[in-house]
VEXDREN-2710 file (C-alpha; in Angstrom, 1 decimal):
% VEXDREN-2710
k/r/px/py/pz
1/MET/101.6/19.0/40.7
2/MET/99.1/21.1/38.8
3/PHE/97.3/24.4/39.6
4/SER/94.4/25.6/37.5
5/ARG/92.8/28.6/39.0
6/GLY/90.1/31.0/37.9
7/GLY/91.1/34.6/38.2
8/SER/88.8/37.6/38.8
9/GLY/91.1/40.0/36.9
10/ARG/92.9/39.9/33.6
11/HIS/95.9/41.8/34.4
12/ALA/96.1/43.8/34.7
13/ARG/125.0/42.2/43.2
14/ASP/125.3/43.4/45.7
15/ASP/125.7/40.1/43.7
16/ARG/128.8/38.5/45.1
17/ASP/131.0/38.3/42.0
18/ARG/129.6/40.9/39.6
19/SER/127.6/43.4/41.7
20/GLU/128.1/46.5/39.5
21/ARG/130.0/45.2/36.4
22/PRO/127.9/45.6/33.2
23/ALA/127.3/42.4/31.3
24/ARG/129.2/42.6/28.1
25/GLY/127.0/43.3/25.1
26/SER/123.9/43.6/27.1
27/ALA/121.3/46.3/26.7
28/ARG/120.3/48.7/29.4
29/VAL/117.6/47.4/31.8
30/PRO/114.3/49.1/31.2
31/GLN/113.3/51.3/34.2
32/PRO/109.8/50.8/35.8
33/ASP/108.3/54.0/34.3
34/GLU/109.2/52.7/30.8
35/ARG/107.2/49.4/31.2
36/ARG/103.8/49.1/29.7
37/TYR/103.3/45.5/30.9
38/GLY/105.3/42.9/32.8
39/PRO/107.1/40.9/33.9
40/TYR/107.0/43.4/36.7
41/ASP/109.3/43.9/39.6
42/VAL/107.4/43.5/42.9
43/SER/107.9/47.2/43.5
44/GLU/106.0/48.2/40.4
45/ALA/103.4/45.4/40.2
46/PRO/99.7/46.4/39.8
47/SER/97.5/45.7/42.7
48/GLY/94.1/43.9/42.7
49/VAL/95.3/40.9/40.6
50/GLU/94.9/37.3/41.8
51/ARG/98.2/35.5/41.6
52/LEU/99.7/32.2/42.5
53/ASP/102.6/33.0/44.9
54/LEU/105.6/30.8/44.3
55/GLY/108.0/33.0/46.3
56/SER/110.3/34.8/43.8
57/LEU/107.7/34.4/41.1
58/GLN/104.0/35.3/41.2
59/ILE/101.9/34.1/38.3
60/PRO/98.5/35.7/37.4
61/ALA/95.6/33.3/37.8
62/ILE/93.9/33.0/34.4
63/PRO/91.1/30.4/34.1
64/GLU/92.3/28.9/30.8
65/VAL/95.9/28.3/32.0
66/GLU/97.2/25.3/34.0
67/ILE/100.2/26.0/36.1
68/ARG/102.3/22.8/36.3
69/VAL/105.2/22.6/38.7
70/GLN/107.8/20.0/39.6
71/ALA/108.8/20.2/43.3
72/ASN/110.9/18.2/45.7
73/PRO/109.4/16.8/49.0
74/GLU/110.4/20.0/50.8
75/GLY/108.2/22.1/48.4
76/ASN/111.1/23.7/46.6
77/VAL/110.0/24.2/43.0
78/GLN/112.4/23.1/40.2
79/GLN/110.3/23.6/37.1
80/VAL/107.4/25.8/36.2
81/VAL/105.4/25.3/33.0
82/LEU/102.2/27.1/32.0
83/VAL/99.9/25.2/29.6
84/ASN/97.0/26.3/27.4
85/GLY/95.8/23.9/24.8
86/GLU/98.7/22.8/22.5
87/ASN/101.0/25.5/23.8
88/ALA/103.3/25.5/26.8
89/LEU/105.5/28.2/28.3
90/GLN/108.4/27.1/30.6
91/ILE/109.5/29.9/32.9
92/GLY/112.7/30.4/34.9
93/VAL/113.9/33.4/36.9
94/PHE/117.5/34.2/37.7
95/ALA/119.7/36.7/39.6
96/ALA/121.3/39.5/37.5
97/PRO/123.5/42.5/38.0
98/ARG/122.0/45.8/39.3
99/SER/122.5/48.0/36.2
100/GLU/122.7/45.8/33.1
101/GLY/120.9/42.8/31.7
102/ILE/122.2/39.3/31.0
103/TRP/119.8/38.0/28.3
104/ASP/122.3/38.8/25.5
105/GLU/124.9/36.6/27.1
106/VAL/122.5/33.9/28.1
107/ARG/121.0/33.8/24.6
108/GLU/124.4/33.4/23.0
109/GLU/125.2/30.5/25.3
110/ILE/122.0/28.8/24.5
111/ARG/122.7/29.2/20.8
112/LYS/126.2/27.7/21.2
113/SER/124.9/24.8/23.3
114/LEU/122.3/24.0/20.6
115/PHE/125.0/24.3/17.9
116/ASP/127.2/21.8/19.8
117/GLU/124.3/19.4/19.7
118/GLY/123.9/19.8/16.0
119/VAL/120.9/22.1/16.2
120/ALA/120.8/25.4/14.2
121/ALA/119.2/28.3/16.0
122/GLU/117.8/31.5/14.4
123/GLU/117.6/34.9/16.1
124/THR/114.4/36.8/15.5
125/GLN/112.9/40.0/16.8
126/GLY/110.1/39.5/19.3
127/GLU/107.9/41.5/21.7
128/TYR/110.7/41.7/24.3
129/GLY/113.6/42.1/21.9
130/VAL/115.8/39.4/20.3
131/GLU/114.5/35.8/20.6
132/LEU/116.0/32.5/19.6
133/ARG/114.2/29.8/17.7
134/ALA/115.3/26.2/17.2
135/ARG/113.9/22.8/16.2
136/VAL/115.1/20.0/18.4
137/ARG/114.7/16.3/18.2
138/THR/112.9/14.7/21.2
139/ALA/111.4/11.3/21.9
140/ASP/108.2/12.5/20.3
141/GLY/109.9/13.7/17.2
142/LEU/111.0/17.2/16.0
143/THR/109.9/20.0/18.4
144/ASP/110.0/23.7/17.8
145/LEU/111.2/26.0/20.7
146/ARG/111.2/29.7/21.1
147/PHE/113.4/31.2/23.7
148/LEU/112.9/34.8/25.1
149/GLY/114.4/36.7/27.9
150/VAL/113.3/39.8/29.9
151/ASP/115.9/41.7/31.9
152/GLY/114.7/43.4/35.0
153/PRO/116.2/45.2/38.0
154/ARG/118.7/42.5/39.4
155/TRP/116.7/39.6/37.7
156/MET/116.1/38.0/34.4
157/VAL/113.0/36.0/33.4
158/ARG/113.6/33.3/30.7
159/GLY/110.7/31.8/28.8
160/VAL/110.6/28.9/26.4
161/PHE/107.5/28.5/24.2
162/GLN/106.6/25.1/22.8
163/GLY/103.7/24.2/20.5
164/PRO/102.2/26.4/17.7
165/ALA/103.3/29.6/19.7
166/ALA/107.0/28.6/19.1
167/THR/106.8/29.4/15.4
168/GLU/103.7/31.7/15.4
169/PRO/103.8/34.1/18.4
170/SER/100.3/35.4/17.5
171/ARG/99.0/31.9/18.5
172/ALA/100.4/32.2/22.1
173/GLY/97.0/33.4/23.3
174/VAL/96.5/33.7/27.1
175/LEU/100.0/32.5/27.8
176/VAL/101.2/36.0/26.7
177/GLU/98.8/37.4/29.3
178/CYS/100.5/35.3/31.9
179/LEU/103.9/36.6/30.7
180/HIS/102.6/40.2/30.8
181/GLY/101.3/39.8/34.3
182/LEU/104.3/37.9/35.9
183/VAL/105.7/39.5/39.1
184/VAL/109.3/38.9/40.3
185/ASP/110.1/39.3/44.0
186/ARG/113.9/39.4/43.8
187/GLY/114.5/40.0/47.5
188/GLN/117.6/41.8/48.9
189/GLU/119.9/38.9/49.5
190/ALA/123.1/38.9/47.5
191/LYS/123.2/36.1/44.9
192/PRO/125.7/35.1/42.2
193/VAL/124.6/36.3/38.7
194/ARG/122.5/33.6/36.9
195/GLU/121.7/31.7/40.1
196/PRO/118.0/30.6/39.9
197/LEU/115.9/32.6/42.3
198/PRO/114.2/30.3/44.9
199/LEU/110.7/29.1/44.2
200/ARG/108.4/27.3/46.6
201/LEU/105.0/25.8/46.7
202/PRO/102.3/27.5/48.7
203/LYS/101.9/25.9/52.1
204/ASP/98.7/23.9/51.4
205/ALA/100.4/22.4/48.3
206/THR/103.5/21.5/50.3
207/ASP/101.4/19.7/52.9
208/GLN/99.9/17.6/50.1
209/VAL/103.3/16.7/48.8
210/HIS/104.2/15.3/52.3
211/GLU/101.0/13.3/52.4
212/GLN/101.7/11.8/49.0
213/GLN/105.1/10.5/50.1
214/ALA/103.2/7.8/52.0
215/GLU/101.4/6.6/48.9
216/PRO/102.9/4.3/46.2
217/ALA/104.4/6.5/43.5
218/PRO/103.6/5.9/39.8
219/PRO/106.4/5.2/37.4
220/ALA/108.3/8.5/36.8
221/ALA/108.6/10.0/33.4
222/PRO/112.1/11.3/32.3
223/ALA/112.6/14.8/33.8
224/PRO/112.9/17.5/31.1
225/PRO/116.1/19.6/31.0
226/THR/116.1/22.5/33.4
227/ASN/118.5/24.7/31.4
228/GLY/115.9/25.8/28.8
229/SER/117.4/23.9/25.9
230/GLY/114.7/21.2/26.0
231/PRO/111.0/20.9/25.6
232/ALA/108.5/21.7/28.3
233/PRO/106.9/18.6/29.9
234/ARG/103.7/17.4/28.3
235/ARG/102.5/14.9/31.0
236/ARG/100.0/15.7/33.7
237/PRO/101.6/15.7/37.1
238/SER/100.0/14.7/40.4
239/PRO/96.5/15.8/41.5
240/ARG/95.8/19.4/42.0
241/PRO/96.2/20.7/45.5
242/ARG/93.2/21.8/47.5
END
């Protein structure tokens, strides 16, 4: 399913097993008054910005950006990818401890996972701190990926760039604006660290998914990995909701 919306604005544990234990090797989570741009916690998000509300994640509506999602028939979102031209940005949001971030740990696990698959990954300094770059082999050939993480209060946003922006961050264009304008609504429910926060389609889009179940389905393309170690999908999903 694809969303492509014009926006009027350019923006702007109690976790069950590790509620207060600092993540080893992680940096302190930036506090709201230190943030010059997002991703924002819902408690600090600027008002007056049109956003697509996916539950735990709210994405600013920017005319040039297509928001592609994969969802099950119940409307639960399993994959979110923002697309602009040749660039794509896959986004995930996860539960984290109250006081410390988890991106350092997650990045090291991604690096080890890639190494186990015979892929060398390089750490570089990016806008949000240390990033990870790798070149992986896919059905379409070699693909460059750039992984970044943003630690927030009890959440972490993980992004994976694909396309020219994977090797040249200056070419990310409006996808960076989307990243700067993301809003995370963590909620108060206790969740295990690293558990994906729940995402859902807006009601009108969920109704369309139900209607489409009665129609013959086209042949399905292989699903991309959901752990951030593979490329973002390049196919166009089902028609945009109304």
